[in-house]
TORLOGU-414333 format. One line per field, with one value per residue (C-alpha): x negated, y, z; residue in one letter. Coordinates in steps of 0.1 Angstrom, whole numbers. Layout:
# TORLOGU-414333
px = (X,...);
py = (Y,...);
pz = (Z,...);
guse = (a,...);
This chain:
# TORLOGU-414333
px = (-839,-836,-863,-861,-874,-898,-921,-950,-933,-949,-980,-986,-985,-995,-990,-1009,-1005,-1019,-1015,-1038,-1020,-993,-1008,-1002,-1025,-1014,-1035,-1023,-1041,-1056,-1070,-1095,-1089,-1115,-1118,-1103,-1078,-1062,-1054,-1023,-1017,-983,-971,-932,-934,-914,-937,-971,-999,-1030,-1063,-1087,-1099,-1117,-1140,-1152,-1188,-1199,-1220,-1188,-1169,-1186,-1155,-1178,-1159,-1132,-1099,-1069,-1051,-1085,-1101,-1093,-1062,-1044,-1060,-1054,-1060,-1067,-1077,-1095,-1116,-1121,-1127,-1109,-1114,-1100,-1106,-1099,-1109,-1126,-1114,-1135,-1125,-1129,-1101,-1108,-1144,-1160,-1139,-1159,-1138,-1155,-1145,-1155,-1153,-1151,-1148,-1127,-1100,-1107,-1143,-1168,-1165,-1192,-1210,-1191,-1199,-1193,-1176,-1198,-1179,-1145,-1127,-1090,-1075,-1056,-1076,-1067,-1084,-1071,-1086,-1076,-1091,-1124,-1131,-1124,-1110,-1107,-1073,-1074,-1053,-1066,-1056,-1069,-1093,-1079,-1105,-1094,-1068,-1055,-1023,-1026,-1021,-1027,-1032,-1063,-1084,-1118,-1139,-1156,-1191,-1179,-1215,-1229,-1196,-1204,-1176,-1183,-1170,-1139,-1115,-1080,-1054,-1022,-997,-995,-971,-946,-910,-909,-936,-958,-935,-949,-977,-982,-1005,-1007,-1012,-1008,-1010,-994,-997,-965,-956,-959,-962,-984,-965,-976,-960,-967,-955,-943,-923,-945,-946,-916,-879,-883,-908,-901,-914,-912,-925,-935,-948,-969,-981,-1015,-1034,-1044,-1013,-991,-964,-927,-907,-882,-849,-835,-864,-868,-870,-865,-858,-837,-837,-802,-791,-784,-813,-803,-800,-817,-844,-857,-892,-891,-919,-956,-948,-967,-950,-958,-947,-945,-955,-916,-913,-895,-906,-907,-921,-939,-934,-935,-905,-899,-872,-863,-866,-840,-834,-857,-888,-910,-927,-933,-950,-944,-941,-942,-910,-901,-875,-865,-868,-847,-860,-835,-839,-877,-877,-879,-850,-856,-830,-807,-776,-776,-806,-815,-840,-819,-827,-822,-822,-820,-856,-877,-870,-901,-909,-907,-938,-936,-967,-971,-957,-981,-978,-967,-992,-1028,-1049,-1086,-1097,-1116,-1148,-1130,-1102,-1071,-1067,-1042,-1065,-1081,-1101,-1106,-1134,-1165,-1181,-1220,-1224,-1211,-1178,-1160,-1170,-1148,-1180,-1195,-1164,-1147,-1111,-1112,-1113,-1142,-1143,-1174,-1164,-1186,-1187,-1164,-1126,-1095,-1091,-1121,-1127,-1151,-1151,-1142,-1137,-1103,-1087,-1049,-1020,-995,-962,-938,-904,-879,-877,-904,-923,-961,-978,-1012,-1034,-1066,-1094,-1112,-1126,-1128,-1155,-1152,-1138,-1132,-1100,-1088,-1052,-1027,-1026,-995,-1014,-1007,-1037,-1064,-1040,-1006,-1006,-997,-1025,-1011,-1042,-1059,-1086,-1100,-1099,-1119,-1124,-1088,-1079,-1044,-1020,-1012,-991,-1009,-992,-1014,-993,-1011,-1042,-1027,-1023,-999,-994,-958,-961,-985,-991,-1019,-1035,-1062,-1062,-1088,-1061,-1035,-1004,-993,-960,-945,-910,-897,-861,-861,-873,-870,-903,-908,-937,-943,-973,-978,-1004,-987,-973,-936,-937,-929,-933,-919,-946,-925,-891,-871,-900,-892,-915,-909,-945,-955,-945,-956,-928,-945,-979,-984,-1006,-998,-1000,-978,-982,-1008,-1006,-1036,-1063,-1087,-1114,-1134,-1157,-1149,-1183,-1205,-1225,-1212,-1224,-1188,-1164,-1127,-1115,-1083,-1068,-1041,-1020,-985,-963,-929,-897,-868,-834,-810);
py = (142,125,120,85,71,55,75,51,16,-9,-5,29,48,81,103,139,161,191,213,228,252,232,196,177,152,128,101,74,50,18,2,-28,-28,-15,8,33,59,55,92,98,128,143,173,172,158,129,107,97,78,69,83,66,60,85,60,37,30,7,33,56,25,1,-23,-52,-76,-52,-68,-66,-30,-14,5,38,54,87,108,147,161,199,220,253,275,254,221,189,177,146,140,108,83,49,30,3,-31,-15,5,43,44,34,58,78,108,123,142,140,164,165,191,165,146,117,115,111,121,130,109,112,141,129,154,152,147,143,115,103,96,112,144,174,206,244,270,302,337,326,299,262,243,207,196,162,140,125,90,80,51,20,16,49,59,88,87,122,124,155,177,199,223,234,254,233,242,227,223,199,185,204,216,251,273,261,233,244,218,230,203,177,149,165,175,164,162,131,120,87,88,125,122,130,169,197,234,256,293,306,344,354,321,290,259,226,195,162,125,110,82,56,40,18,23,54,72,111,141,173,209,237,272,301,337,325,296,286,289,286,267,266,236,237,235,213,187,162,174,135,107,74,61,73,50,14,-11,-26,7,4,30,33,41,75,101,111,140,166,197,215,247,236,261,272,282,251,233,194,170,136,112,76,52,14,-8,-40,-69,-96,-88,-67,-77,-49,-71,-41,-22,15,33,71,88,125,149,185,212,241,270,285,311,307,269,240,217,183,167,196,180,151,150,113,103,94,70,97,133,160,164,195,222,217,206,164,147,109,89,57,27,3,-32,-59,-83,-73,-92,-84,-73,-40,-36,-20,-33,-10,11,-9,-39,-39,-62,-70,-51,-40,-62,-70,-93,-95,-115,-109,-102,-88,-91,-125,-142,-117,-112,-131,-120,-144,-151,-164,-184,-181,-196,-170,-177,-160,-171,-150,-113,-112,-101,-128,-136,-120,-93,-82,-55,-46,-60,-31,-48,-70,-95,-102,-130,-135,-156,-164,-189,-200,-223,-239,-268,-274,-292,-309,-285,-256,-238,-211,-195,-170,-158,-138,-120,-103,-107,-133,-153,-149,-156,-181,-198,-213,-230,-257,-273,-308,-323,-354,-362,-357,-328,-312,-283,-273,-244,-238,-217,-202,-188,-171,-190,-224,-240,-264,-277,-272,-287,-306,-323,-345,-323,-325,-299,-275,-249,-243,-220,-208,-188,-175,-161,-139,-131,-111,-138,-168,-179,-204,-219,-241,-249,-260,-277,-261,-226,-224,-263,-256,-283,-271,-276,-261,-240,-221,-212,-185,-155,-139,-143,-116,-87,-66,-78,-112,-108,-74,-44,-15,-30,-48,-77,-78,-105,-115,-140,-159,-185,-200,-227,-230,-228,-240,-221,-228,-219,-225,-203,-193,-178,-159,-154,-130,-119,-107,-90,-85,-72,-94,-79,-77);
pz = (2531,2567,2592,2605,2635,2644,2620,2630,2637,2658,2682,2679,2716,2729,2700,2694,2665,2651,2619,2596,2574,2556,2566,2598,2614,2641,2661,2684,2713,2703,2737,2729,2692,2667,2648,2673,2670,2636,2620,2599,2575,2565,2548,2555,2587,2575,2554,2571,2556,2573,2563,2584,2620,2642,2659,2633,2642,2668,2686,2689,2707,2728,2737,2746,2771,2779,2792,2772,2776,2784,2761,2744,2761,2750,2726,2718,2686,2679,2650,2661,2639,2610,2628,2642,2677,2694,2730,2747,2774,2772,2801,2816,2834,2868,2876,2869,2881,2849,2826,2802,2789,2757,2728,2687,2659,2622,2595,2576,2594,2575,2587,2594,2629,2653,2679,2710,2735,2773,2796,2827,2859,2844,2860,2853,2821,2790,2786,2764,2754,2758,2736,2750,2749,2735,2759,2759,2789,2798,2810,2831,2852,2885,2896,2928,2930,2943,2971,2988,3009,2986,2969,2954,2915,2899,2868,2867,2844,2843,2817,2794,2775,2742,2729,2757,2776,2807,2830,2843,2872,2897,2891,2892,2904,2881,2892,2925,2912,2886,2882,2919,2946,2942,2910,2894,2873,2860,2828,2793,2797,2771,2775,2750,2750,2735,2740,2774,2791,2792,2788,2806,2791,2809,2808,2843,2855,2842,2806,2811,2813,2839,2816,2807,2795,2818,2813,2836,2827,2842,2830,2839,2823,2860,2874,2895,2875,2878,2868,2840,2858,2829,2836,2823,2787,2775,2792,2785,2820,2827,2796,2801,2800,2767,2748,2714,2723,2757,2776,2761,2770,2766,2742,2722,2706,2675,2654,2619,2589,2584,2623,2632,2665,2666,2693,2687,2717,2723,2730,2726,2708,2725,2701,2710,2746,2771,2750,2735,2711,2688,2718,2722,2690,2677,2673,2668,2679,2670,2695,2703,2725,2749,2775,2776,2776,2749,2745,2730,2708,2716,2702,2721,2744,2733,2708,2677,2649,2623,2620,2594,2582,2589,2562,2545,2507,2504,2501,2500,2496,2477,2494,2505,2488,2510,2499,2501,2475,2490,2453,2469,2486,2516,2539,2537,2569,2588,2596,2631,2650,2688,2706,2688,2663,2669,2639,2605,2606,2573,2536,2507,2482,2486,2470,2448,2451,2486,2523,2536,2576,2589,2623,2651,2686,2698,2706,2708,2743,2753,2761,2732,2698,2674,2638,2634,2615,2623,2615,2637,2638,2626,2619,2643,2612,2589,2571,2568,2544,2530,2510,2526,2512,2540,2550,2589,2606,2638,2666,2641,2630,2609,2601,2613,2647,2664,2692,2725,2742,2746,2772,2754,2716,2689,2667,2636,2621,2600,2618,2628,2663,2672,2638,2624,2602,2613,2610,2644,2661,2694,2720,2745,2777,2805,2794,2791,2758,2743,2709,2698,2663,2641,2609,2596,2567,2540,2515,2500,2495,2523,2523,2556,2566,2597,2599,2627,2633,2666,2692,2667,2652,2624,2610,2578,2558,2521,2497,2467,2467,2480,2487,2525,2551,2586,2615,2645,2639,2664,2688,2713,2705,2741,2751,2728,2748,2780,2796,2798,2790,2806,2792,2770,2735,2709,2689,2663,2632,2616,2603,2623,2622,2650,2654,2693,2710,2683,2657,2622,2586,2575,2559,2557,2525,2521,2485,2496,2529,2527,2555,2543,2563,2561,2556,2588);
guse = (x,x,x,x,x,x,x,x,x,x,x,x,x,x,x,x,x,x,x,x,x,x,x,x,x,x,x,x,x,x,x,x,x,x,x,x,x,x,x,x,x,x,x,x,x,x,x,x,x,x,x,x,x,x,x,x,x,x,x,x,x,x,x,x,x,x,x,x,x,x,x,x,x,x,x,x,x,x,x,x,x,x,x,x,x,x,x,x,x,x,x,x,x,x,x,x,x,x,x,x,x,x,x,x,x,x,x,x,x,x,x,x,x,x,x,x,x,x,x,x,x,x,x,x,x,x,x,x,x,x,x,x,x,x,x,x,x,x,x,x,x,x,x,x,x,x,x,x,x,x,x,x,x,x,x,x,x,x,x,x,x,x,x,x,x,x,x,x,x,x,x,x,x,x,x,x,x,x,x,x,x,x,x,x,x,x,x,x,x,x,x,x,x,x,x,x,x,x,x,x,x,x,x,x,x,x,x,x,x,x,x,x,x,x,x,x,x,x,x,x,x,x,x,x,x,x,x,x,x,x,x,x,x,x,x,x,x,x,x,x,x,x,x,x,x,x,x,x,x,x,x,x,x,x,x,x,x,x,x,x,x,x,x,x,x,x,x,x,x,x,x,x,x,x,x,x,x,x,x,x,x,x,x,x,x,x,x,x,x,x,x,x,x,x,x,x,x,x,x,x,x,x,x,x,x,x,x,x,x,x,x,x,x,x,x,x,x,x,x,x,x,x,x,x,x,x,x,x,x,x,x,x,x,x,x,x,x,x,x,x,x,x,x,x,x,x,x,x,x,x,x,x,x,x,x,x,x,x,x,x,x,x,x,x,x,x,x,x,x,x,x,x,x,x,x,x,x,x,x,x,x,x,x,x,x,x,x,x,x,x,x,x,x,x,x,x,x,x,x,x,x,x,x,x,x,x,x,x,x,x,x,x,x,x,x,x,x,x,x,x,x,x,x,x,x,x,x,x,x,x,x,x,x,x,x,x,x,x,x,x,x,x,x,x,x,x,x,x,x,x,x,x,x,x,x,x,x,x,x,x,x,x,x,x,x,x,x,x,x,x,x,x,x,x,x,x,x,x,x,x,x,x,x,x,x,x,x,x,x,x,x,x,x,x,x,x,x,x,x,x,x,x,x,x,x,x,x,x,x,x,x,x,x,x,x,x,x,x,x,x);
């Protein structure tokens, strides 16, 4: 059996992992998307399935009016004395000053998870927990506020009262900078007590081409910490810019039940040029210990596409279907929406066998929740299709969206504009809209199809299944990446309905939605 990277393809950044016996659980960042923090389960460290979200109730996750790439940043997961803990940061619009660091707990990783416990007085991002000798510590990252003259960035530690979220006693600065003094963006810290040493693993170098993971050790939890002479543990900044895997870093190590050591980390795969349409993804590499230090991917020093699998009994999960039929009372776990929903915007029961969206006045072009449900793009070549029953009123639209954020996206929709019903492909680039293709249209049931081959997108509509008519072909998809749109997310593909500023009692019904990878 092989381990194939990425183990979680698509927009699944900042991974953290823990073990309970022979079971492994992994979480990633979600930023402005709801529910927050997907949690995955594996028994062989090769096959992973999502079992839920950590933050799945509106009162756990207020994302209202947050800008793109704010919201839930890097999270860390732990299993300690029969209970799971996840600690994370809710990042506000005002840089850093509105951050809320908090943790939740659960006895069952599938949930339900507790209400948030806010860590009082903890600034910065990317928190972690340290359980050591009967005490609990908060491990944090300090980033200077933009309205001060300070440029100091450091990793700090302070005792935590787990029941209340209060910080206790003295704060200890463990690192200033990183492998080098004042290194760029030291963040994502984890501490492991292994043998006679405490090991401090961090990310540094930013989250693009210069990203890396570095490690330090000390005989005492509070330091001083010495740098690994082999640092960085992993980076691809020394490789060519068009290397098929880049931006490696933000790692979390784990000892498996059989004694092997592995690490999960983020990396990116450029799609059709230096475009990270898939976002930052979760990868995995083996670890070997030499002379008291871990060595990542010891045979090559690079993140490879394949490794021999860990020596654990294989445990594959049933494959998820490419086509979702909406015949359950609950959406499958891959579906997410933008920001926290404050109204009922969909139903799976009002019309059995259909996903019904309720268009409201909110638009995808605003930093508001709207009637949108999506799933992550996970392949460089794919096709999506849906069957929609919808009669648009004037000013309304519904269909498929390819989304980077509210200012950069494609809307492939059936709508009515100035009394005329049409299928339109609308490109939103930096907030400016352009119609790239349209057709006069009249149908109670409409089929929509999008194909993507790297950065080449084509859009088709049909009144009868498989009777496709091109609306726009060979459209560049390069706006759907951080290199153009900015931010930390990846492309999300989904279903959308809006009354564009008006109240509406209309509905858009989707019979099924298919996302299918295409062959190379």
